[in-house]
A tleap script that builds the chain and sets N, CA, C and O, in Angstrom:
source leaprc.protein.ff14SB
mol = sequence {
  NMET TYR ALA LEU GLN ALA ILE THR THR LYS
  TYR LEU ALA PRO THR ASP SER ARG GLY ALA
  ARG ILE LYS ALA THR ALA ALA CYS GLY SER
  ILE THR ALA PRO TRP ASN HIE ALA LEU ASN
  ALA GLY GLU ASN HIE TYR ALA ALA ALA ARG
  GLN LEU ALA GLY GLN ASN ASP TRP THR ASP
  ASP THR GLY ASP ILE ARG PRO HIE ALA PHE
  GLY ALA LEU PRO GLY GLY GLY TYR VAL LEU
  ALA PHE LEU THR CARG
}
set mol.1.N position { -53.581 57.919 -15.565 }
set mol.1.CA position { -52.964 58.247 -16.843 }
set mol.1.C position { -52.485 59.696 -16.807 }
set mol.1.O position { -53.151 60.558 -16.234 }
set mol.2.N position { -51.367 59.956 -17.400 }
set mol.2.CA position { -50.842 61.312 -17.471 }
set mol.2.C position { -50.416 61.613 -18.897 }
set mol.2.O position { -50.177 60.704 -19.692 }
set mol.3.N position { -50.325 62.861 -19.203 }
set mol.3.CA position { -49.910 63.276 -20.541 }
set mol.3.C position { -48.482 63.791 -20.488 }
set mol.3.O position { -48.107 64.517 -19.568 }
set mol.4.N position { -47.698 63.416 -21.470 }
set mol.4.CA position { -46.367 63.988 -21.603 }
set mol.4.C position { -46.492 65.399 -22.150 }
set mol.4.O position { -47.486 65.734 -22.794 }
set mol.5.N position { -45.515 66.201 -21.902 }
set mol.5.CA position { -45.527 67.573 -22.364 }
set mol.5.C position { -44.896 67.681 -23.749 }
set mol.5.O position { -43.937 66.974 -24.060 }
set mol.6.N position { -45.435 68.560 -24.568 }
set mol.6.CA position { -44.808 68.879 -25.847 }
set mol.6.C position { -43.722 69.917 -25.591 }
set mol.6.O position { -43.791 70.679 -24.627 }
set mol.7.N position { -42.735 69.939 -26.452 }
set mol.7.CA position { -41.653 70.921 -26.359 }
set mol.7.C position { -41.723 71.809 -27.596 }
set mol.7.O position { -41.741 71.312 -28.723 }
set mol.8.N position { -41.763 73.107 -27.388 }
set mol.8.CA position { -41.702 74.048 -28.504 }
set mol.8.C position { -40.348 74.745 -28.465 }
set mol.8.O position { -39.756 74.921 -27.400 }
set mol.9.N position { -39.872 75.135 -29.632 }
set mol.9.CA position { -38.596 75.838 -29.709 }
set mol.9.C position { -38.760 77.108 -30.521 }
set mol.9.O position { -39.622 77.209 -31.393 }
set mol.10.N position { -37.905 78.076 -30.208 }
set mol.10.CA position { -37.884 79.290 -31.018 }
set mol.10.C position { -36.472 79.847 -31.081 }
set mol.10.O position { -35.662 79.666 -30.172 }
set mol.11.N position { -36.211 80.522 -32.172 }
set mol.11.CA position { -34.911 81.135 -32.422 }
set mol.11.C position { -34.833 82.465 -31.707 }
set mol.11.O position { -35.768 83.263 -31.770 }
set mol.12.N position { -33.720 82.711 -31.025 }
set mol.12.CA position { -33.447 83.997 -30.394 }
set mol.12.C position { -32.276 84.635 -31.131 }
set mol.12.O position { -31.172 84.091 -31.147 }
set mol.13.N position { -32.519 85.774 -31.732 }
set mol.13.CA position { -31.506 86.456 -32.536 }
set mol.13.C position { -30.344 86.929 -31.661 }
set mol.13.O position { -30.516 87.151 -30.463 }
set mol.14.N position { -29.170 87.082 -32.257 }
set mol.14.CA position { -28.029 87.576 -31.477 }
set mol.14.C position { -28.251 89.023 -31.032 }
set mol.14.O position { -28.962 89.794 -31.675 }
set mol.15.N position { -27.626 89.355 -29.925 }
set mol.15.CA position { -27.657 90.721 -29.401 }
set mol.15.C position { -26.221 91.235 -29.349 }
set mol.15.O position { -25.301 90.566 -29.819 }
set mol.16.N position { -26.032 92.414 -28.783 }
set mol.16.CA position { -24.681 92.951 -28.632 }
set mol.16.C position { -23.828 92.104 -27.685 }
set mol.16.O position { -22.602 92.085 -27.792 }
set mol.17.N position { -24.492 91.402 -26.751 }
set mol.17.CA position { -23.729 90.655 -25.755 }
set mol.17.C position { -23.875 89.137 -25.855 }
set mol.17.O position { -23.138 88.413 -25.186 }
set mol.18.N position { -24.800 88.639 -26.667 }
set mol.18.CA position { -25.011 87.196 -26.782 }
set mol.18.C position { -25.157 86.795 -28.235 }
set mol.18.O position { -25.668 87.550 -29.062 }
set mol.19.N position { -24.700 85.599 -28.525 }
set mol.19.CA position { -24.865 85.060 -29.871 }
set mol.19.C position { -26.270 84.510 -30.063 }
set mol.19.O position { -27.082 84.522 -29.137 }
set mol.20.N position { -26.550 84.035 -31.253 }
set mol.20.CA position { -27.837 83.419 -31.545 }
set mol.20.C position { -28.021 82.190 -30.662 }
set mol.20.O position { -27.052 81.523 -30.298 }
set mol.21.N position { -29.267 81.900 -30.324 }
set mol.21.CA position { -29.560 80.741 -29.490 }
set mol.21.C position { -30.963 80.229 -29.779 }
set mol.21.O position { -31.752 80.876 -30.468 }
set mol.22.N position { -31.254 79.058 -29.237 }
set mol.22.CA position { -32.560 78.419 -29.375 }
set mol.22.C position { -33.120 78.211 -27.975 }
set mol.22.O position { -32.434 77.700 -27.090 }
set mol.23.N position { -34.372 78.613 -27.786 }
set mol.23.CA position { -35.042 78.393 -26.503 }
set mol.23.C position { -36.038 77.260 -26.673 }
set mol.23.O position { -36.909 77.320 -27.541 }
set mol.24.N position { -35.913 76.230 -25.849 }
set mol.24.CA position { -36.836 75.097 -25.833 }
set mol.24.C position { -37.688 75.214 -24.577 }
set mol.24.O position { -37.163 75.382 -23.476 }
set mol.25.N position { -39.017 75.124 -24.747 }
set mol.25.CA position { -39.940 75.346 -23.637 }
set mol.25.C position { -40.981 74.236 -23.560 }
set mol.25.O position { -41.506 73.786 -24.579 }
set mol.26.N position { -41.270 73.804 -22.342 }
set mol.26.CA position { -42.372 72.885 -22.038 }
set mol.26.C position { -43.044 73.420 -20.776 }
set mol.26.O position { -42.554 74.379 -20.180 }
set mol.27.N position { -44.144 72.824 -20.365 }
set mol.27.CA position { -44.842 73.282 -19.168 }
set mol.27.C position { -43.944 73.215 -17.926 }
set mol.27.O position { -44.138 73.979 -16.980 }
set mol.28.N position { -42.974 72.315 -17.927 }
set mol.28.CA position { -42.103 72.129 -16.762 }
set mol.28.C position { -40.982 73.158 -16.674 }
set mol.28.O position { -40.339 73.277 -15.631 }
set mol.29.N position { -40.738 73.901 -17.745 }
set mol.29.CA position { -39.651 74.873 -17.736 }
set mol.29.C position { -39.031 75.015 -19.108 }
set mol.29.O position { -39.616 74.611 -20.113 }
set mol.30.N position { -37.842 75.591 -19.143 }
set mol.30.CA position { -37.194 75.832 -20.430 }
set mol.30.C position { -35.676 75.798 -20.287 }
set mol.30.O position { -35.127 75.871 -19.187 }
set mol.31.N position { -35.026 75.684 -21.432 }
set mol.31.CA position { -33.572 75.801 -21.516 }
set mol.31.C position { -33.257 76.689 -22.712 }
set mol.31.O position { -34.059 76.807 -23.639 }
set mol.32.N position { -32.101 77.301 -22.682 }
set mol.32.CA position { -31.631 78.073 -23.821 }
set mol.32.C position { -30.281 77.507 -24.238 }
set mol.32.O position { -29.344 77.435 -23.442 }
set mol.33.N position { -30.204 77.107 -25.503 }
set mol.33.CA position { -28.993 76.479 -26.023 }
set mol.33.C position { -28.334 77.402 -27.046 }
set mol.33.O position { -29.028 78.032 -27.843 }
set mol.34.N position { -27.018 77.490 -27.033 }
set mol.34.CA position { -26.336 78.320 -28.031 }
set mol.34.C position { -26.496 77.731 -29.435 }
set mol.34.O position { -26.603 76.516 -29.600 }
set mol.35.N position { -26.512 78.594 -30.426 }
set mol.35.CA position { -26.585 78.170 -31.819 }
set mol.35.C position { -25.304 77.443 -32.182 }
set mol.35.O position { -24.209 77.932 -31.906 }
set mol.36.N position { -25.437 76.283 -32.798 }
set mol.36.CA position { -24.291 75.489 -33.247 }
set mol.36.C position { -24.176 75.676 -34.757 }
set mol.36.O position { -25.020 75.186 -35.507 }
set mol.37.N position { -23.146 76.377 -35.206 }
set mol.37.CA position { -22.996 76.688 -36.625 }
set mol.37.C position { -22.687 75.467 -37.485 }
set mol.37.O position { -22.750 75.545 -38.711 }
set mol.38.N position { -22.355 74.344 -36.860 }
set mol.38.CA position { -22.125 73.111 -37.613 }
set mol.38.C position { -23.444 72.423 -37.981 }
set mol.38.O position { -23.452 71.494 -38.788 }
set mol.39.N position { -24.562 72.876 -37.391 }
set mol.39.CA position { -25.872 72.288 -37.646 }
set mol.39.C position { -26.732 73.240 -38.461 }
set mol.39.O position { -26.507 74.450 -38.454 }
set mol.40.N position { -27.726 72.688 -39.168 }
set mol.40.CA position { -28.672 73.560 -39.855 }
set mol.40.C position { -29.757 74.005 -38.868 }
set mol.40.O position { -29.729 73.614 -37.701 }
set mol.41.N position { -30.696 74.805 -39.322 }
set mol.41.CA position { -31.711 75.369 -38.426 }
set mol.41.C position { -32.528 74.279 -37.728 }
set mol.41.O position { -32.675 74.304 -36.507 }
set mol.42.N position { -33.054 73.333 -38.489 }
set mol.42.CA position { -33.862 72.274 -37.893 }
set mol.42.C position { -33.080 71.448 -36.885 }
set mol.42.O position { -33.604 71.079 -35.833 }
set mol.43.N position { -31.824 71.158 -37.209 }
set mol.43.CA position { -30.980 70.383 -36.290 }
set mol.43.C position { -30.709 71.150 -35.006 }
set mol.43.O position { -30.647 70.543 -33.937 }
set mol.44.N position { -30.545 72.472 -35.080 }
set mol.44.CA position { -30.359 73.278 -33.872 }
set mol.44.C position { -31.601 73.238 -32.986 }
set mol.44.O position { -31.490 73.108 -31.767 }
set mol.45.N position { -32.771 73.348 -33.588 }
set mol.45.CA position { -34.017 73.285 -32.812 }
set mol.45.C position { -34.187 71.908 -32.180 }
set mol.45.O position { -34.579 71.790 -31.020 }
set mol.46.N position { -33.887 70.872 -32.957 }
set mol.46.CA position { -34.010 69.506 -32.451 }
set mol.46.C position { -33.039 69.254 -31.294 }
set mol.46.O position { -33.401 68.617 -30.305 }
set mol.47.N position { -31.817 69.750 -31.418 }
set mol.47.CA position { -30.820 69.559 -30.356 }
set mol.47.C position { -31.276 70.220 -29.053 }
set mol.47.O position { -31.093 69.656 -27.973 }
set mol.48.N position { -31.861 71.400 -29.151 }
set mol.48.CA position { -32.347 72.086 -27.945 }
set mol.48.C position { -33.511 71.316 -27.328 }
set mol.48.O position { -33.574 71.167 -26.107 }
set mol.49.N position { -34.435 70.825 -28.158 }
set mol.49.CA position { -35.563 70.036 -27.652 }
set mol.49.C position { -35.072 68.757 -26.984 }
set mol.49.O position { -35.573 68.367 -25.930 }
set mol.50.N position { -34.098 68.114 -27.598 }
set mol.50.CA position { -33.514 66.901 -27.007 }
set mol.50.C position { -32.860 67.188 -25.656 }
set mol.50.O position { -32.969 66.393 -24.723 }
set mol.51.N position { -32.189 68.315 -25.564 }
set mol.51.CA position { -31.537 68.680 -24.304 }
set mol.51.C position { -32.579 68.836 -23.197 }
set mol.51.O position { -32.385 68.336 -22.089 }
set mol.52.N position { -33.681 69.527 -23.491 }
set mol.52.CA position { -34.732 69.691 -22.480 }
set mol.52.C position { -35.360 68.345 -22.129 }
set mol.52.O position { -35.628 68.082 -20.957 }
set mol.53.N position { -35.597 67.497 -23.114 }
set mol.53.CA position { -36.157 66.168 -22.855 }
set mol.53.C position { -35.225 65.352 -21.961 }
set mol.53.O position { -35.679 64.676 -21.038 }
set mol.54.N position { -33.938 65.415 -22.232 }
set mol.54.CA position { -32.968 64.675 -21.422 }
set mol.54.C position { -32.914 65.162 -19.982 }
set mol.54.O position { -32.780 64.359 -19.058 }
set mol.55.N position { -33.015 66.461 -19.787 }
set mol.55.CA position { -32.983 67.019 -18.432 }
set mol.55.C position { -34.208 66.596 -17.621 }
set mol.55.O position { -34.161 66.569 -16.391 }
set mol.56.N position { -35.297 66.266 -18.304 }
set mol.56.CA position { -36.525 65.869 -17.620 }
set mol.56.C position { -36.731 64.365 -17.616 }
set mol.56.O position { -37.800 63.885 -17.239 }
set mol.57.N position { -35.713 63.617 -18.033 }
set mol.57.CA position { -35.743 62.160 -18.047 }
set mol.57.C position { -36.873 61.615 -18.905 }
set mol.57.O position { -37.500 60.613 -18.561 }
set mol.58.N position { -37.129 62.288 -20.034 }
set mol.58.CA position { -38.125 61.808 -20.982 }
set mol.58.C position { -37.433 60.914 -22.000 }
set mol.58.O position { -37.485 61.145 -23.208 }
set mol.59.N position { -36.789 59.893 -21.469 }
set mol.59.CA position { -36.025 58.963 -22.296 }
set mol.59.C position { -36.527 57.548 -22.064 }
set mol.59.O position { -37.225 57.283 -21.085 }
set mol.60.N position { -36.171 56.640 -22.963 }
set mol.60.CA position { -36.566 55.244 -22.802 }
set mol.60.C position { -35.497 54.490 -22.010 }
set mol.60.O position { -34.576 55.093 -21.459 }
set mol.61.N position { -35.632 53.181 -21.962 }
set mol.61.CA position { -34.712 52.358 -21.172 }
set mol.61.C position { -33.272 52.420 -21.661 }
set mol.61.O position { -32.351 52.152 -20.889 }
set mol.62.N position { -33.058 52.766 -22.925 }
set mol.62.CA position { -31.705 52.833 -23.470 }
set mol.62.C position { -31.087 54.222 -23.295 }
set mol.62.O position { -29.923 54.431 -23.639 }
set mol.63.N position { -31.869 55.178 -22.757 }
set mol.63.CA position { -31.369 56.534 -22.604 }
set mol.63.C position { -31.651 57.412 -23.803 }
set mol.63.O position { -31.326 58.599 -23.798 }
set mol.64.N position { -32.262 56.830 -24.845 }
set mol.64.CA position { -32.617 57.613 -26.022 }
set mol.64.C position { -33.955 58.299 -25.774 }
set mol.64.O position { -34.755 57.827 -24.966 }
set mol.65.N position { -34.198 59.390 -26.453 }
set mol.65.CA position { -35.441 60.131 -26.283 }
set mol.65.C position { -36.628 59.240 -26.671 }
set mol.65.O position { -36.543 58.467 -27.626 }
set mol.66.N position { -37.733 59.351 -25.927 }
set mol.66.CA position { -38.916 58.530 -26.202 }
set mol.66.C position { -39.393 58.749 -27.629 }
set mol.66.O position { -39.063 59.766 -28.240 }
set mol.67.N position { -40.180 57.792 -28.180 }
set mol.67.CA position { -40.711 57.982 -29.539 }
set mol.67.C position { -41.454 59.317 -29.646 }
set mol.67.O position { -42.234 59.686 -28.768 }
set mol.68.N position { -41.194 60.020 -30.732 }
set mol.68.CA position { -41.721 61.377 -30.863 }
set mol.68.C position { -41.866 61.763 -32.325 }
set mol.68.O position { -41.348 61.100 -33.224 }
set mol.69.N position { -42.579 62.846 -32.529 }
set mol.69.CA position { -42.667 63.481 -33.846 }
set mol.69.C position { -42.079 64.877 -33.683 }
set mol.69.O position { -42.219 65.495 -32.627 }
set mol.70.N position { -41.426 65.368 -34.723 }
set mol.70.CA position { -40.776 66.671 -34.680 }
set mol.70.C position { -41.059 67.391 -35.980 }
set mol.70.O position { -40.889 66.823 -37.059 }
set mol.71.N position { -41.487 68.636 -35.887 }
set mol.71.CA position { -41.758 69.367 -37.109 }
set mol.71.C position { -41.839 70.860 -36.905 }
set mol.71.O position { -41.888 71.354 -35.778 }
set mol.72.N position { -41.853 71.573 -38.026 }
set mol.72.CA position { -41.896 73.040 -38.013 }
set mol.72.C position { -43.307 73.527 -37.717 }
set mol.72.O position { -44.291 72.875 -38.067 }
set mol.73.N position { -43.390 74.675 -37.070 }
set mol.73.CA position { -44.656 75.333 -36.781 }
set mol.73.C position { -44.882 76.480 -37.764 }
set mol.73.O position { -43.920 77.102 -38.214 }
set mol.74.N position { -46.132 76.764 -38.100 }
set mol.74.CA position { -46.376 77.936 -38.937 }
set mol.74.C position { -45.969 79.192 -38.167 }
set mol.74.O position { -46.258 79.306 -36.976 }
set mol.75.N position { -45.324 80.102 -38.811 }
set mol.75.CA position { -44.903 81.321 -38.133 }
set mol.75.C position { -43.532 81.219 -37.484 }
set mol.75.O position { -43.049 82.200 -36.920 }
set mol.76.N position { -42.905 80.073 -37.550 }
set mol.76.CA position { -41.560 79.912 -36.998 }
set mol.76.C position { -41.516 78.988 -35.800 }
set mol.76.O position { -42.528 78.753 -35.139 }
set mol.77.N position { -40.353 78.477 -35.533 }
set mol.77.CA position { -40.163 77.550 -34.429 }
set mol.77.C position { -40.514 76.130 -34.812 }
set mol.77.O position { -40.927 75.859 -35.939 }
set mol.78.N position { -40.347 75.233 -33.866 }
set mol.78.CA position { -40.595 73.809 -34.074 }
set mol.78.C position { -41.303 73.257 -32.850 }
set mol.78.O position { -41.359 73.907 -31.806 }
set mol.79.N position { -41.843 72.056 -32.984 }
set mol.79.CA position { -42.460 71.364 -31.852 }
set mol.79.C position { -41.994 69.916 -31.855 }
set mol.79.O position { -41.851 69.301 -32.912 }
set mol.80.N position { -41.759 69.381 -30.669 }
set mol.80.CA position { -41.466 67.970 -30.474 }
set mol.80.C position { -42.607 67.437 -29.615 }
set mol.80.O position { -42.815 67.901 -28.493 }
set mol.81.N position { -43.346 66.462 -30.143 }
set mol.81.CA position { -44.469 65.860 -29.418 }
set mol.81.C position { -44.193 64.372 -29.237 }
set mol.81.O position { -43.825 63.671 -30.180 }
set mol.82.N position { -44.375 63.917 -28.030 }
set mol.82.CA position { -44.133 62.517 -27.725 }
set mol.82.C position { -45.291 61.652 -28.197 }
set mol.82.O position { -46.446 62.070 -28.129 }
set mol.83.N position { -44.990 60.443 -28.678 }
set mol.83.CA position { -46.013 59.529 -29.204 }
set mol.83.C position { -46.451 58.496 -28.192 }
set mol.83.O position { -47.519 57.902 -28.338 }
set mol.84.N position { -45.648 58.268 -27.168 }
set mol.84.CA position { -45.986 57.306 -26.117 }
set mol.84.C position { -45.646 57.906 -24.773 }
set mol.84.O position { -44.881 58.868 -24.695 }
set mol.85.N position { -46.196 57.357 -23.729 }
set mol.85.CA position { -45.844 57.872 -22.411 }
set mol.85.C position { -44.832 56.998 -21.735 }
set mol.85.O position { -44.421 57.284 -20.611 }
savepdb mol mol.pdb
quit
């Protein structure tokens, strides 16, 4: 039996050289996605988590992300936790 990894996300504020972005992190690594102004904050965090899940093939037979729960963390950021392996 193995455990799937949870994905946490956090907002990275814009700098002089980069726009706002979201960093999605799991034990296997991380990705940084640019902020999409067409989405709200939660949708931006979810999109980044989905991108990391897709890169790690954490999808079901249809290519959709495995069953999961997604929610805000106290202090900022979000977490995506898988419900099945």
